[in-house]
Structures are given as structure tokens and as C-alpha cells.
C-alpha positions as CSV (number, residue, x, y, z in Angstrom):
1,X,-3.8,4.0,3.7
2,X,-7.1,3.8,5.5
3,X,-10.4,5.6,5.1
4,X,-12.8,6.5,7.7
5,X,-16.5,6.4,7.4
6,X,-19.3,6.6,10.0
7,X,-16.7,5.4,12.7
8,X,-15.4,2.2,10.4
9,X,-11.9,2.1,8.9
10,X,-11.9,0.8,5.7
11,X,-8.6,-0.6,3.9
12,X,-7.6,-2.6,0.7
13,X,-5.6,-5.4,0.8
14,X,-4.2,-8.2,-1.3
15,X,-6.1,-11.6,-1.5
16,X,-3.7,-14.1,-1.9
17,X,-5.3,-17.6,-2.4
18,X,-5.7,-20.0,-6.0
19,X,-5.2,-16.6,-7.5
20,X,-4.6,-13.0,-6.7
21,X,-7.1,-10.2,-6.4
22,X,-7.6,-6.8,-4.4
23,X,-10.3,-7.1,-1.2
24,X,-11.7,-4.3,0.9
25,X,-12.2,-4.9,4.7
26,X,-12.9,-2.9,7.7
27,X,-12.9,-2.8,11.3
28,X,-14.2,-0.4,14.3
29,X,-10.9,1.4,15.4
30,X,-12.6,1.7,18.8
31,X,-13.1,-2.1,19.4
32,X,-10.4,-3.7,16.7
33,X,-10.5,-6.9,19.0
34,X,-13.9,-7.6,17.4
35,X,-12.2,-8.2,14.0
36,X,-12.3,-7.4,10.3
37,X,-15.4,-7.5,8.0
38,X,-14.9,-8.4,4.5
39,X,-16.5,-5.7,2.7
40,X,-15.7,-6.0,-1.2
41,X,-13.6,-6.8,-4.2
42,X,-11.9,-4.1,-6.4
43,X,-11.2,-4.8,-10.3
44,X,-9.4,-2.3,-12.6
45,X,-10.5,-1.4,-16.2
46,X,-7.8,-0.3,-18.7
47,X,-10.5,-0.1,-21.6
48,X,-9.2,-3.3,-23.0
49,X,-12.0,-5.5,-22.6
50,X,-10.7,-7.0,-19.4
51,X,-11.1,-6.7,-15.6
52,X,-7.8,-6.5,-14.4
53,X,-6.8,-8.1,-10.8
54,X,-4.2,-5.4,-9.8
55,X,-2.9,-5.1,-6.3
56,X,-1.6,-2.8,-3.4
57,X,-3.7,0.3,-4.2
58,X,-3.8,3.6,-2.2
59,X,-7.4,5.1,-2.8
60,X,-8.5,8.1,-1.6
61,X,-11.8,10.6,-2.2
62,X,-11.0,13.8,-3.5
63,X,-13.6,16.0,-2.5
64,X,-12.6,18.9,-4.8
65,X,-13.4,16.6,-8.1
66,X,-15.9,14.3,-6.4
67,X,-13.8,11.4,-7.8
68,X,-12.3,8.4,-6.0
69,X,-9.0,8.1,-7.1
70,X,-5.6,6.6,-6.2
71,X,-2.6,4.7,-7.4
72,X,-2.3,0.6,-7.9
73,X,0.4,-1.9,-8.9
74,X,-0.2,-3.2,-12.6
75,X,1.0,-6.5,-11.8
76,X,-1.9,-8.0,-14.1
77,X,0.0,-7.3,-17.0
78,X,2.9,-9.6,-16.7
79,X,0.3,-12.3,-17.8
80,X,-0.9,-10.5,-20.7
81,X,0.1,-12.2,-24.3
82,X,3.6,-11.6,-25.1
83,X,4.4,-9.9,-22.1
84,X,8.1,-10.0,-20.5
85,X,6.8,-8.6,-17.2
86,X,5.0,-5.7,-15.7
87,X,4.3,-2.6,-17.9
88,X,6.9,0.1,-17.4
89,X,6.5,2.1,-14.1
90,X,4.8,-0.5,-12.5
91,X,2.1,1.9,-11.1
92,X,-1.1,2.9,-12.9
93,X,-3.5,6.0,-11.8
94,X,-7.1,4.7,-11.0
95,X,-10.2,6.4,-10.7
96,X,-14.0,6.0,-10.4
97,X,-17.2,8.3,-9.7
98,X,-18.6,5.3,-7.7
99,X,-17.5,4.3,-3.9
100,X,-15.1,1.2,-4.1
101,X,-15.7,0.4,-0.5
102,X,-18.7,-2.1,-0.6
103,X,-19.5,-4.7,-3.1
104,X,-17.8,-5.5,-6.6
105,X,-16.4,-2.2,-7.9
106,X,-14.4,-1.3,-10.8
107,X,-12.0,1.5,-11.3
108,X,-10.9,2.8,-14.4
109,X,-6.9,2.7,-14.8
110,X,-3.7,4.0,-17.0
111,X,-0.2,3.9,-16.6
112,X,1.3,6.7,-14.3
113,X,4.3,7.1,-16.4
114,X,7.1,6.8,-13.8
115,X,10.6,6.8,-15.5
116,X,11.4,3.4,-13.7
117,X,9.9,0.2,-12.0
118,X,8.1,0.7,-8.9
119,X,5.5,-0.7,-6.5
120,X,3.5,-0.2,-3.1
121,X,2.5,3.6,-3.7
122,X,1.3,5.9,-1.1
123,X,0.8,9.6,-1.6
124,X,-1.0,12.9,-0.4
125,X,-1.5,16.0,-1.5
126,X,1.1,18.1,0.6
127,X,-0.8,21.9,0.8
128,X,2.5,23.6,2.2
129,X,4.5,22.5,-1.0
130,X,1.5,22.6,-3.0
131,X,2.6,19.4,-4.7
132,X,1.3,15.5,-4.8
133,X,4.1,13.5,-3.2
134,X,4.2,9.9,-3.9
135,X,6.3,7.1,-1.8
136,X,7.3,3.9,-3.7
137,X,9.3,0.9,-3.7
138,X,11.4,1.4,-6.2
139,X,13.2,-1.3,-8.3
140,X,17.2,-0.6,-8.4
141,X,20.1,-2.5,-9.2
142,X,20.9,-3.0,-5.4
143,X,17.2,-4.1,-4.5
144,X,13.8,-2.9,-3.8
145,X,14.4,0.5,-2.1
146,X,12.2,3.6,-1.0
147,X,12.1,6.5,-3.1
148,X,10.0,9.9,-2.8
149,X,8.3,11.5,-6.1
150,X,6.5,14.6,-6.7
151,X,4.6,16.2,-9.0
152,X,2.0,19.2,-9.6
153,X,-0.8,16.8,-10.9
154,X,-2.0,13.6,-9.1
155,X,-2.1,11.7,-12.4
156,X,1.3,12.1,-14.1
157,X,4.4,14.1,-14.3
158,X,6.1,12.7,-11.0
159,X,10.0,13.2,-11.0
160,X,12.1,11.8,-7.8
161,X,12.8,14.3,-5.3
162,X,15.1,11.9,-3.2
163,X,17.4,9.1,-3.9
164,X,16.8,5.4,-2.7
165,X,17.4,4.5,0.9
166,X,20.0,2.1,1.6
167,X,17.6,-0.4,3.3
168,X,15.7,-3.1,1.6
169,X,12.1,-1.5,1.3
170,X,8.2,-3.0,1.1
171,X,5.0,-1.6,2.0
172,X,6.1,2.1,1.8
173,X,3.8,4.4,3.5
174,X,3.3,8.1,4.6
175,X,1.4,8.8,7.7
176,X,0.8,11.5,10.1
177,X,1.9,11.4,13.3
178,X,1.4,14.3,16.1
179,X,0.8,17.0,13.1
180,X,3.6,15.8,11.2
181,X,4.0,13.2,8.2
182,X,6.7,10.4,8.6
183,X,7.5,7.6,6.2
184,X,7.4,3.9,7.0
185,X,8.8,1.0,5.3
186,X,8.9,-2.7,5.7
187,X,11.9,-4.7,5.4
188,X,13.5,-8.0,4.3
189,X,15.6,-7.8,7.9
190,X,12.3,-7.8,9.8
191,X,12.2,-4.3,10.9
192,X,9.6,-1.6,10.4
193,X,11.7,1.3,9.3
194,X,10.6,5.2,10.2
195,X,11.9,7.8,7.6
196,X,11.6,12.0,7.6
197,X,9.1,13.1,5.2
198,X,10.2,13.9,2.6
199,X,13.9,13.5,2.7
200,X,13.6,9.9,3.7
201,X,16.4,10.3,6.6
202,X,16.5,7.2,8.5
203,X,14.9,8.1,11.8
204,X,14.9,4.4,13.6
205,X,12.6,1.5,13.7
206,X,9.3,0.8,15.0
207,X,9.2,-1.1,18.4
208,X,6.5,-3.9,18.9
209,X,6.0,-6.3,21.5
210,X,5.1,-8.8,20.5
211,X,6.5,-8.5,16.9
212,X,4.6,-10.2,14.0
213,X,7.8,-12.4,12.8
214,X,8.1,-15.7,14.2
215,X,11.8,-16.1,15.3
216,X,12.2,-19.4,13.6
217,X,10.2,-19.0,10.4
218,X,12.0,-20.3,7.6
219,X,11.2,-19.7,3.7
220,X,10.0,-16.3,2.5
221,X,11.5,-13.4,4.4
222,X,8.8,-12.4,6.8
223,X,10.1,-9.1,7.7
224,X,8.4,-7.9,4.3
225,X,5.1,-6.6,5.9
226,X,3.0,-3.4,5.5
227,X,3.5,-1.1,8.2
228,X,0.1,0.8,8.0
229,X,0.4,3.4,10.7
230,X,-2.8,5.2,11.7
231,X,-3.4,8.5,13.8
232,X,-6.8,8.5,15.2
233,X,-9.0,11.4,15.6
234,X,-10.2,12.5,18.9
235,X,-12.3,10.9,21.2
236,X,-10.9,7.3,20.3
237,X,-9.5,5.1,23.3
238,X,-6.2,4.5,21.0
239,X,-4.3,7.2,19.8
240,X,-2.9,5.1,17.4
241,X,-3.2,1.6,15.3
242,X,-0.8,-0.2,13.2
243,X,-2.4,-2.7,10.7
244,X,0.0,-5.3,9.4
245,X,0.8,-9.0,8.6
246,X,3.1,-11.9,9.4
247,X,3.3,-13.3,6.0
248,X,3.1,-16.8,7.7
249,X,1.9,-19.8,5.2
250,X,-1.1,-21.6,6.5
251,X,-1.3,-25.5,6.8
252,X,-1.5,-27.1,3.4
253,X,-0.2,-24.5,1.2
254,X,1.7,-26.3,-1.9
255,X,5.1,-25.5,-2.1
256,X,6.8,-23.2,-3.4
257,X,4.5,-20.7,-2.6
258,X,3.7,-17.9,0.1
259,X,0.7,-16.0,1.6
260,X,0.8,-12.9,3.4
261,X,-0.5,-14.6,6.4
262,X,-2.4,-13.4,9.5
263,X,-3.5,-9.9,10.1
264,X,-2.2,-8.2,13.2
265,X,-3.6,-4.9,14.7
């Protein structure tokens, strides 16, 4: 989810290359055609003497506490000695007193304590419900499916308030549109689904021309993009923006492998 500062839109993204890492970038929403500026790299500290390259974080500034906070996928734990996969829950809470928008930044991290394996967290404070709501891509016996959690606290106590959706899900996102919240999800079937908030009732799919997916693409299912939908403040030439990617491999990538491909706006 993006963060606006001095007219620029900042967002995190996963760097896939020789190894993985979490990058920070920005663009000018008035002129997105001018391209993306690389701003920095973000690491996470579990207090174990390591700097972790966890991925897919949703970072926000909490103006009441003065902290930068958020949630991130604990992918790094799958490489720990003796580990048999990722740490339980799949999602950590992260926090820092310093801005992570530029340069090399380190955020503290600890397990969120979700009851099952999850990834792609996106959360909001729902002032009407007076609850923190967290949308995730939950691992189920039938695949990865969007699910909504809620809690009185941002850093724990989350319980599910919906069942999982029938569709395959990735890049789960909560976004505002016309004064209402909606939920979005990428999918293995090359569609970006739109759901009601918070009940996750399927409302339809995003229509895009052109789409970010190559019709004859082979290999990794390219529909697993991240539909980052942004409603811009008054005064911008565009009311809405969508940041996503095509997951195309660039030439020369050794097989088997895949990248997140090109960024689309």
C-alpha cells in the first residue's frame, strides 16, 4: 500500500535477482510516465544478530504513536538452520521510530501469531468498527485464498471474521474507492478480483486495456500479480492509479526460475 509525502508516492516492492530483498521506490502520481525512482532497501531485525530480508510488507505511519509500523512475510525463516519452512503464521509485525522511505533502513520484527500460514498482509484501522482489519492470502488445503482477520490491536490478537474465498488469491489489498473500502486480489487465472469489505463477497473483476499478462506466456502463472489500487487526493490529473506487474522473466534468467517482471501503472 502506498504512502504519500511531498507529492511523491512511496511503495515497497520485492527485489528478485541473485537473491531476494525488500526495496522502496517512489513515483510522481501527476506524471507516472516519468518512471520510478529507487529510494532504498529495507531489512528486519528479530533481535537474533541477523538482518533479515523479509518480503511483501505493508508499512504505514502511525501518527498517534509516532512510529512506522506494519506487517511483513517472514520468508527469511525458511533458511534458518534446522528450519522446515517458514515460521508459524507466516506474518510478522514490524516497527521503527525512523522513516524507512530512503536509504538502508532496519525495522524491528516479531511474530504476529496468526493461527495458520499466511502471506501478502494488508491492514487498516477501521474507525467505524473500532478494529484493526487485516487481509491476507491464507494457505488452505485447497490452495491460497483471501481471508479477513480483525483485532483490537495492530500487533496481535487477530482472529478470522470471514471464511476463505473460492478463488486462488495473491497480492491481497484493501483500498478506498469513492469513500468506501474494497478488497482486491490477484489470481492464478489472470484476473484481478474485487470483493466487498469486510465480508469478501465477490463483486467482479478489474477490467484493464491492455492487461499486464502475455496471452501466450508459458511457465509461471502470470496472473499472480499484485493489484495495488490507489485513490488519489483532489487536484491530481488522475482519480485512480493501479500499480501491478507482469511476472515476465527477462532474457537469460536460468531455468527453473522466475522474477516479478516489469512494473505496470
